[in-house]
C-alpha positions in Angstrom: 0.0 0.0 0.0 1.5 3.4 -1.0 1.8 6.4 1.3 -1.5 8.2 1.7 -3.6 5.2 0.7 -6.0 3.8 3.3 -6.7 0.2 3.8 -10.1 -0.9 2.6 -12.7 -1.2 5.3 -13.6 -4.9 5.3 -14.6 -7.2 8.1 -11.9 -9.4 9.6 -12.2 -12.8 11.1 -9.6 -14.2 13.5 -9.5 -17.9 14.2 -7.6 -18.9 17.4 -7.0 -22.5 18.4 -5.6 -23.6 21.8 -4.9 -26.9 23.4 -6.2 -26.8 27.0 -4.3 -28.6 29.8 -6.1 -31.8 31.0 -8.2 -31.0 34.0 -8.3 -27.3 33.3 -11.3 -27.4 30.9 -13.8 -25.9 33.3 -11.5 -23.0 34.1 -10.8 -22.4 30.4 -14.6 -22.4 29.6 -15.0 -19.8 32.3 -12.1 -17.8 30.8 -13.7 -18.0 27.3 -17.1 -16.9 28.7 -15.6 -13.9 30.5 -13.4 -12.7 27.7 -16.3 -13.1 25.3 -18.3 -10.7 27.4 -15.5 -8.2 27.4 -14.8 -8.6 23.7 -18.3 -7.8 22.6 -18.0 -4.5 24.4 -14.8 -3.7 22.6 -15.2 -1.0 19.9 -15.1 -2.6 16.5 -15.6 -6.2 17.7 -18.7 -7.8 16.2 -18.9 -11.2 17.8 -17.2 -14.4 19.0 -18.0 -18.0 18.4 -16.6 -20.8 20.5 -16.1 -24.3 19.1 -15.2 -26.8 21.9 -13.0 -29.8 21.1 -14.5 -32.5 19.1 -17.0 -30.3 17.2 -17.2 -30.5 13.4 -14.7 -27.7 13.0 -12.2 -28.4 15.7 -9.9 -31.3 16.7 -8.6 -31.6 20.2 -8.2 -27.8 20.4 -10.7 -25.2 21.5 -11.3 -22.8 18.6 -12.4 -19.2 19.0 -13.7 -17.3 16.0 -13.5 -13.5 16.6 -15.2 -11.1 14.2 -14.2 -7.4 13.8 -15.7 -4.6 11.8 -12.3 -3.8 10.1 -8.6 -4.5 10.3 -7.9 -1.5 12.5 -10.3 -2.7 15.1 -8.6 -6.1 15.1 -5.2 -4.5 15.5 -6.4 -2.3 18.4 -7.7 -5.5 20.1 -4.5 -7.4 19.4 -2.4 -4.6 20.9 -4.7 -3.7 23.8 -3.6 -3.9 27.4 -7.0 -5.5 28.1 -6.2 -8.4 25.8 -2.7 -8.7 27.2 -4.0 -9.0 30.8 -6.5 -11.7 29.8 -3.9 -13.6 27.8 -1.6 -13.7 30.9 -4.4 -15.7 32.7 -4.0 -18.5 30.2 -0.5 -19.6 31.3 -1.7 -22.3 33.6 -4.8 -23.2 31.5 -3.3 -24.0 28.1 -0.5 -26.2 26.8 0.4 -23.8 24.0 0.3 -20.1 23.1 -2.3 -20.8 20.5 -2.4 -20.3 16.7 -3.8 -16.9 15.5 -5.1 -16.8 11.9 -6.5 -13.6 10.3 -9.0 -13.9 7.5 -10.7 -11.1 5.6 -13.4 -11.3 3.0 -13.6 -13.7 0.1 -9.8 -13.9 -0.3 -9.9 -16.9 2.0 -11.3 -18.8 -1.0 -8.1 -17.9 -2.9 -5.5 -19.5 -0.6 -4.2 -23.1 -0.9 -2.6 -25.4 1.6 1.0 -26.2 0.7 1.4 -23.0 -1.4 3.3 -19.9 -0.4 1.1 -17.5 1.5 0.9 -14.4 -0.6 1.6 -11.0 0.9 -1.9 -9.8 0.2 -5.2 -10.8 -1.4 -5.5 -10.9 -5.2 -7.1 -7.8 -6.8 -10.9 -7.7 -6.2 -11.6 -7.8 -9.9 -9.8 -11.1 -10.2 -11.7 -12.5 -7.2 -15.0 -11.4 -8.8 -14.1 -13.0 -12.2 -13.1 -16.3 -10.7 -16.0 -16.4 -8.2 -18.4 -15.7 -11.1 -16.7 -18.4 -13.2 -17.2 -20.9 -10.4 -20.7 -19.9 -9.3 -22.5 -19.6 -12.7 -22.0 -23.2 -13.7 -23.1 -24.4 -10.3 -26.3 -22.3 -10.5 -27.1 -23.6 -13.9 -26.4 -27.2 -12.9 -28.4 -27.0 -9.7 -31.3 -25.4 -11.6 -31.2 -28.2 -14.2 -30.8 -31.0 -11.7 -33.2 -29.8 -9.0 -35.7 -27.8 -11.1 -38.0 -30.7 -11.8 -38.0 -31.7 -8.1 -38.2 -28.3 -6.3 -39.4 -26.0 -9.2 -42.9 -25.6 -7.8 -41.7 -24.6 -4.3 -41.8 -20.9 -3.3 -38.7 -19.1 -4.4 -37.5 -18.3 -0.8 -37.7 -22.0 0.1 -35.7 -23.1 -3.0 -33.1 -20.5 -2.0 -32.9 -21.7 1.6 -32.6 -25.3 0.5 -30.1 -24.8 -2.3 -27.8 -22.1 -1.0 -26.0 -24.2 1.7 -25.1 -26.8 -0.9 -23.8 -24.2 -3.3 -21.7 -22.5 -0.5 -20.2 -25.9 0.5 -19.3 -26.8 -3.1 -17.9 -23.3 -3.7 -15.8 -23.3 -0.5 -14.4 -26.9 -0.6 -14.5 -28.0 -4.2 -15.0 -25.3 -6.8 -12.8 -22.5 -5.5 -9.8 -24.6 -4.4 -9.9 -26.2 -7.9 -10.1 -22.8 -9.7 -7.5 -21.3 -7.4 -5.1 -24.2 -8.1 -5.6 -23.7 -11.8 -5.2 -20.0 -11.8 -2.7 -19.5 -9.0 0.0 -17.9 -11.1 -2.5 -15.5 -12.6 -3.9 -14.6 -9.1 -0.4 -14.2 -7.5 2.1 -13.3 -10.2 5.7 -13.6 -9.0 4.9 -16.1 -6.2 
């Protein structure tokens, strides 16, 4: 980003995973509850989701998903004395210091495991082009395949039924495939 340019205002999601010490689970749950109450009062924070171990999206770790209005809000939280004081309480509750992963917008669809992490997201116009190239065929195929079955249902019901399947296919099948095929175009010089 050049001097004088401001960062785009986009929501930021932070995913934090921690391995809790055996026998300290109840104390960690209390810590999570309390810091969640504090976080939702923090300016720019928009919510927190807690995924205990063994849920569909976590392994043996506890996963916290923090949502912020923008990058600056997330940075203020990350650098705050309040956060530092609460993190100090974790020393005897967790085995590790935790993994912190920041995600913003749709660019999370344009990252691949095993590939170098780019210094920034691809340009929005490239994201829009590839998302459209992935979504249009899915929409056409779902209309052709499901139209005879759900074509008489009210439009809002069809949307509620079909959208989760399209999102799952886009996130775990279509976009990783498209990103793999167009990686050099998305991230020239990587």
